[in-house]
C-alpha atoms as a printed R data frame, in Angstrom:
    type eleno elety resid chain resno       x      y       z
1   ATOM     1    CA   MET     A     1   0.000  0.000   0.000
2   ATOM     2    CA   SER     A     2   2.992  2.336   0.353
3   ATOM     3    CA   GLN     A     3   3.208  2.894  -3.429
4   ATOM     4    CA   ALA     A     4  -0.494  3.759  -3.589
5   ATOM     5    CA   SER     A     5  -0.479  6.108  -0.610
6   ATOM     6    CA   SER     A     6   1.123  8.953  -2.539
7   ATOM     7    CA   LYS     A     7  -0.534  8.371  -5.917
8   ATOM     8    CA   VAL     A     8  -3.410 10.487  -7.231
9   ATOM     9    CA   VAL     A     9  -5.820  8.931  -9.727
10  ATOM    10    CA   LEU     A    10  -8.281 10.861 -11.886
11  ATOM    11    CA   LEU     A    11 -11.173  8.500 -12.566
12  ATOM    12    CA   VAL     A    12 -13.494  9.452 -15.458
13  ATOM    13    CA   GLU     A    13 -16.672  7.353 -15.737
14  ATOM    14    CA   ASP     A    14 -20.179  8.461 -16.721
15  ATOM    15    CA   GLU     A    15 -22.044  5.590 -15.032
16  ATOM    16    CA   PRO     A    16 -22.561  6.786 -11.426
17  ATOM    17    CA   HIS     A    17 -22.604  3.321  -9.835
18  ATOM    18    CA   ILE     A    18 -19.407  2.262 -11.631
19  ATOM    19    CA   LEU     A    19 -17.716  5.553 -10.730
20  ATOM    20    CA   CYS     A    20 -18.636  5.078  -7.071
21  ATOM    21    CA   LEU     A    21 -17.585  1.419  -6.982
22  ATOM    22    CA   LEU     A    22 -14.203  2.040  -8.625
23  ATOM    23    CA   SER     A    23 -13.552  5.164  -6.580
24  ATOM    24    CA   ASP     A    24 -14.337  3.408  -3.287
25  ATOM    25    CA   TYR     A    25 -12.182  0.435  -4.242
26  ATOM    26    CA   LEU     A    26  -9.171  2.516  -5.269
27  ATOM    27    CA   ALA     A    27  -9.462  4.653  -2.133
28  ATOM    28    CA   SER     A    28  -9.540  1.475  -0.027
29  ATOM    29    CA   GLU     A    29  -6.289  0.437  -1.749
30  ATOM    30    CA   GLY     A    30  -4.646  3.685  -0.656
31  ATOM    31    CA   TYR     A    31  -4.994  5.891  -3.742
32  ATOM    32    CA   THR     A    32  -6.273  9.453  -3.642
33  ATOM    33    CA   VAL     A    33  -9.131  9.430  -6.144
34  ATOM    34    CA   LEU     A    34 -10.538 12.444  -7.972
35  ATOM    35    CA   GLU     A    35 -13.841 11.729  -9.730
36  ATOM    36    CA   ALA     A    36 -15.219 13.102 -12.993
37  ATOM    37    CA   SER     A    37 -18.438 11.983 -14.654
38  ATOM    38    CA   ASP     A    38 -17.808 13.803 -17.931
39  ATOM    39    CA   SER     A    39 -15.129 15.564 -19.955
40  ATOM    40    CA   ALA     A    40 -15.864 19.023 -18.509
41  ATOM    41    CA   GLN     A    41 -15.222 17.805 -14.958
42  ATOM    42    CA   ALA     A    42 -12.125 15.910 -16.105
43  ATOM    43    CA   PHE     A    43 -10.647 18.997 -17.796
44  ATOM    44    CA   GLU     A    44 -11.409 21.135 -14.736
45  ATOM    45    CA   ILE     A    45  -9.511 18.690 -12.524
46  ATOM    46    CA   LEU     A    46  -6.637 18.478 -15.008
47  ATOM    47    CA   ALA     A    47  -6.389 22.269 -15.044
48  ATOM    48    CA   THR     A    48  -6.543 22.803 -11.282
49  ATOM    49    CA   LYS     A    49  -4.924 19.867  -9.483
50  ATOM    50    CA   PRO     A    50  -1.143 20.058  -9.270
51  ATOM    51    CA   GLN     A    51  -0.500 16.366  -8.701
52  ATOM    52    CA   LEU     A    52  -1.999 13.656 -10.894
53  ATOM    53    CA   ASP     A    53  -0.246 10.359 -11.469
54  ATOM    54    CA   LEU     A    54  -2.818  8.365 -13.407
55  ATOM    55    CA   LEU     A    55  -5.864  8.934 -15.607
56  ATOM    56    CA   VAL     A    56  -8.298  6.010 -15.682
57  ATOM    57    CA   THR     A    57 -11.002  6.870 -18.187
58  ATOM    58    CA   ASP     A    58 -13.949  5.227 -19.816
59  ATOM    59    CA   TYR     A    59 -13.662  5.461 -23.574
60  ATOM    60    CA   ARG     A    60 -17.286  6.289 -24.414
61  ATOM    61    CA   LEU     A    61 -18.430  9.401 -22.579
62  ATOM    62    CA   PRO     A    62 -21.447 11.716 -22.896
63  ATOM    63    CA   GLY     A    63 -21.571 14.164 -25.767
64  ATOM    64    CA   GLY     A    64 -19.600 11.958 -28.138
65  ATOM    65    CA   VAL     A    65 -16.356 12.601 -26.256
66  ATOM    66    CA   SER     A    66 -13.908  9.730 -26.091
67  ATOM    67    CA   GLY     A    67 -11.398  8.993 -23.385
68  ATOM    68    CA   ALA     A    68  -8.687  9.655 -25.968
69  ATOM    69    CA   LEU     A    69  -9.995 13.210 -26.428
70  ATOM    70    CA   ILE     A    70  -9.338 13.705 -22.713
71  ATOM    71    CA   ALA     A    71  -6.049 11.811 -22.569
72  ATOM    72    CA   GLU     A    72  -4.321 13.473 -25.537
73  ATOM    73    CA   PRO     A    73  -4.492 17.083 -24.258
74  ATOM    74    CA   ALA     A    74  -3.889 15.845 -20.701
75  ATOM    75    CA   LEU     A    75  -0.596 14.317 -21.817
76  ATOM    76    CA   LYS     A    76   0.408 17.556 -23.537
77  ATOM    77    CA   LEU     A    77  -0.091 19.366 -20.227
78  ATOM    78    CA   ARG     A    78   1.392 16.557 -18.133
79  ATOM    79    CA   PRO     A    79   3.735 14.311 -20.151
80  ATOM    80    CA   GLU     A    80   4.461 12.169 -17.077
81  ATOM    81    CA   LEU     A    81   0.765 11.266 -16.626
82  ATOM    82    CA   LYS     A    82  -0.043  7.578 -17.081
83  ATOM    83    CA   VAL     A    83  -3.305  6.517 -18.793
84  ATOM    84    CA   ILE     A    84  -5.518  3.430 -18.626
85  ATOM    85    CA   PHE     A    85  -8.683  3.077 -20.715
86  ATOM    86    CA   ILE     A    86 -11.687  1.073 -19.546
87  ATOM    87    CA   SER     A    87 -14.438  0.213 -21.996
88  ATOM    88    CA   GLY     A    88 -17.173 -2.170 -22.926
89  ATOM    89    CA   TYR     A    89 -16.021 -1.618 -26.516
90  ATOM    90    CA   PRO     A    90 -12.239 -2.101 -26.475
91  ATOM    91    CA   ILE     A    91 -12.002 -2.626 -30.233
92  ATOM    92    CA   GLU     A    92 -13.181  0.979 -30.754
93  ATOM    93    CA   ILE     A    93 -10.175  2.208 -28.813
94  ATOM    94    CA   GLN     A    94  -7.748  0.121 -30.844
95  ATOM    95    CA   GLU     A    95  -9.315  1.273 -34.110
96  ATOM    96    CA   SER     A    96  -9.541  4.954 -33.139
97  ATOM    97    CA   GLY     A    97  -6.172  5.906 -34.611
98  ATOM    98    CA   SER     A    98  -5.257  7.833 -31.484
99  ATOM    99    CA   PRO     A    99  -1.562  7.550 -30.583
100 ATOM   100    CA   ILE     A   100  -2.398  7.195 -26.887
101 ATOM   101    CA   ALA     A   101  -4.935  4.471 -27.697
102 ATOM   102    CA   ARG     A   102  -2.132  2.437 -29.257
103 ATOM   103    CA   SER     A   103   0.144  2.731 -26.229
104 ATOM   104    CA   ALA     A   104  -2.080  2.879 -23.138
105 ATOM   105    CA   PRO     A   105  -3.437 -0.288 -21.527
106 ATOM   106    CA   ILE     A   106  -7.072 -1.109 -22.272
107 ATOM   107    CA   ILE     A   107  -9.203 -2.996 -19.765
108 ATOM   108    CA   ALA     A   108 -12.396 -4.469 -21.225
109 ATOM   109    CA   LYS     A   109 -15.606 -4.230 -19.203
110 ATOM   110    CA   PRO     A   110 -16.630 -6.181 -17.290
111 ATOM   111    CA   PHE     A   111 -13.382 -6.596 -15.371
112 ATOM   112    CA   SER     A   112 -12.409 -7.627 -11.876
113 ATOM   113    CA   LEU     A   113 -11.249 -5.059  -9.370
114 ATOM   114    CA   ASP     A   114  -8.113 -7.150  -8.867
115 ATOM   115    CA   ASN     A   115  -7.356 -6.919 -12.600
116 ATOM   116    CA   LEU     A   116  -7.744 -3.136 -12.486
117 ATOM   117    CA   HIS     A   117  -5.484 -2.862  -9.450
118 ATOM   118    CA   ARG     A   118  -2.848 -5.103 -11.020
119 ATOM   119    CA   GLN     A   119  -2.847 -2.961 -14.177
120 ATOM   120    CA   ILE     A   120  -2.565  0.234 -12.123
121 ATOM   121    CA   ARG     A   121   0.401 -1.141 -10.180
122 ATOM   122    CA   GLU     A   122   2.129 -2.113 -13.448
123 ATOM   123    CA   VAL     A   123   1.557  1.282 -15.066
124 ATOM   124    CA   LEU     A   124   2.735  3.206 -12.005
125 ATOM   125    CA   ALA     A   125   5.768  0.996 -11.356
């Protein structure tokens, strides 16, 4: 838990129950979790929070915004930021043509919380 205790995760998910479940789980594992339910909230957090280590974002978000459309400008602002995509449609991410979509891990929904935590530990290592 020592690695997690200093890490800040921005979690972007438009389904309230999934956002709450993932946020509670990651907090219980020692991460500081900032929640966003849409791109506007995500960009506000990206613009105002000085420390962010990881962006975990759903790919399909309201208003036709994709997780890649959040991740790409986020990485321009914060090149050290790590990204993980979660999606019920992982093939869309792979076919999107986004450079970050080709390099960031993709976790297909449904997934286990243990699988998410394992992927987070690997990305932040």
